[in-house]
C-alpha positions in Angstrom: 165.4 18.3 0.2 167.1 18.8 3.5 164.5 20.2 5.9 164.5 21.4 9.5 162.6 18.2 10.4 165.9 16.3 9.6 167.8 17.9 12.4 166.4 14.8 14.3 166.9 11.1 13.2 163.4 10.2 14.3 160.0 12.2 15.4 157.1 11.0 16.8 153.7 11.0 14.8 152.3 14.1 16.7 155.4 16.2 15.3 155.2 14.2 11.8 151.5 15.5 11.6 152.3 19.1 12.4 155.1 19.1 9.7 152.7 17.5 7.3 149.9 19.7 8.0 147.5 16.8 8.7 146.0 15.3 11.8 147.7 12.6 13.9 145.2 10.0 12.7 146.0 10.9 9.0 149.6 10.0 9.8 148.5 6.9 11.6 146.6 5.9 8.3 149.7 6.6 6.3 151.6 4.2 8.5 148.6 1.6 8.0 148.9 2.2 4.2 152.7 1.7 4.1 153.6 5.1 3.2 155.5 5.6 6.5 157.3 2.9 8.5 157.5 2.9 12.3 160.5 2.7 14.6 159.3 2.0 18.0 157.2 4.0 20.3 153.8 3.7 21.5 151.1 2.3 18.8 149.0 5.5 19.4 152.2 7.7 19.0 154.9 5.8 17.1 158.4 7.1 16.2 159.0 7.7 12.4 162.2 8.3 10.4 162.6 12.1 10.0 163.8 11.7 6.5 160.9 9.7 5.5 158.5 12.2 6.8 160.6 15.0 4.9 160.1 12.7 1.6 156.5 12.4 2.3 156.2 16.1 2.8 157.9 16.7 -0.5 155.7 14.3 -2.4 152.6 15.9 -0.8 153.7 19.4 -1.7 154.2 20.8 1.6 156.4 23.6 1.4 159.4 23.9 3.9 158.6 27.5 4.3 155.2 26.8 5.6 155.3 26.8 9.6 154.4 23.4 11.2 150.9 23.5 12.4 148.8 21.6 14.8 145.8 20.3 13.5 143.3 18.9 16.0 141.7 15.7 14.7 137.9 14.8 15.0 138.8 12.2 17.4 140.4 14.7 19.6 138.0 17.3 19.1 135.0 14.7 20.0 137.0 13.6 23.1 137.4 16.9 24.4 133.8 17.9 24.2 132.8 14.5 25.6 135.1 15.1 28.5 133.7 18.6 29.0 130.0 17.4 28.7 130.5 14.7 31.1 130.4 17.3 33.8 126.7 18.1 33.2 126.2 15.4 35.7 127.2 17.7 38.4 124.4 20.0 37.5 120.8 19.4 38.8 117.6 20.9 37.9 117.6 23.4 40.7 121.0 24.6 39.3 119.6 25.1 35.9 116.4 26.8 37.2 118.4 29.2 39.2 120.6 30.1 36.3 117.7 30.6 33.9 116.1 33.0 36.5 119.4 35.0 36.9 120.4 34.9 33.3 119.5 37.9 31.0 117.6 37.5 27.7 120.7 37.2 25.5 122.3 34.6 27.6 119.1 32.6 27.7 118.7 32.8 23.8 122.3 31.9 23.6 122.2 28.9 25.8 119.0 27.7 24.0 120.7 27.7 20.7 123.8 25.8 22.2 121.6 23.5 24.1 119.5 22.6 20.9 123.0 22.0 18.8 124.5 20.0 21.8 121.2 17.8 22.0 121.2 17.1 18.3 125.0 16.2 18.2 124.6 13.9 21.2 121.6 12.0 19.7 123.5 11.7 16.4 126.5 10.3 18.7 124.2 7.9 20.5 122.9 6.5 17.2 126.4 6.3 15.7 127.5 4.4 18.8 124.5 2.1 18.6 125.4 1.3 15.0 129.1 0.4 16.0 128.0 -1.6 19.0 125.1 -3.3 17.6 
């Protein structure tokens, strides 16, 4: 099957992931499993032979008619969230109290729900990090 991906001899793992409709981490796992072979590039974003990616797409049943799509991996989602949450250090108690005073009931209710979920996830993350560090 000749595909649009084969216009180029090589693609990076990000492009391969979009073409295969998987995350970049899944492509790196396919490399580790020997399903794809690298040809230079960075360890975190290696180059792959386009024909190999096209053959794997055919094996996986990915249709050429389906447009490539970017799938944000759990690693990227967690890192993005942690980067944003790191800015909480810039906010003091006085800031929080003033916000709560000025916010309407709906905003305070939404903030309470979001803060409870965030707190639960961050507590879980700390437990998981402790498991990996311990």
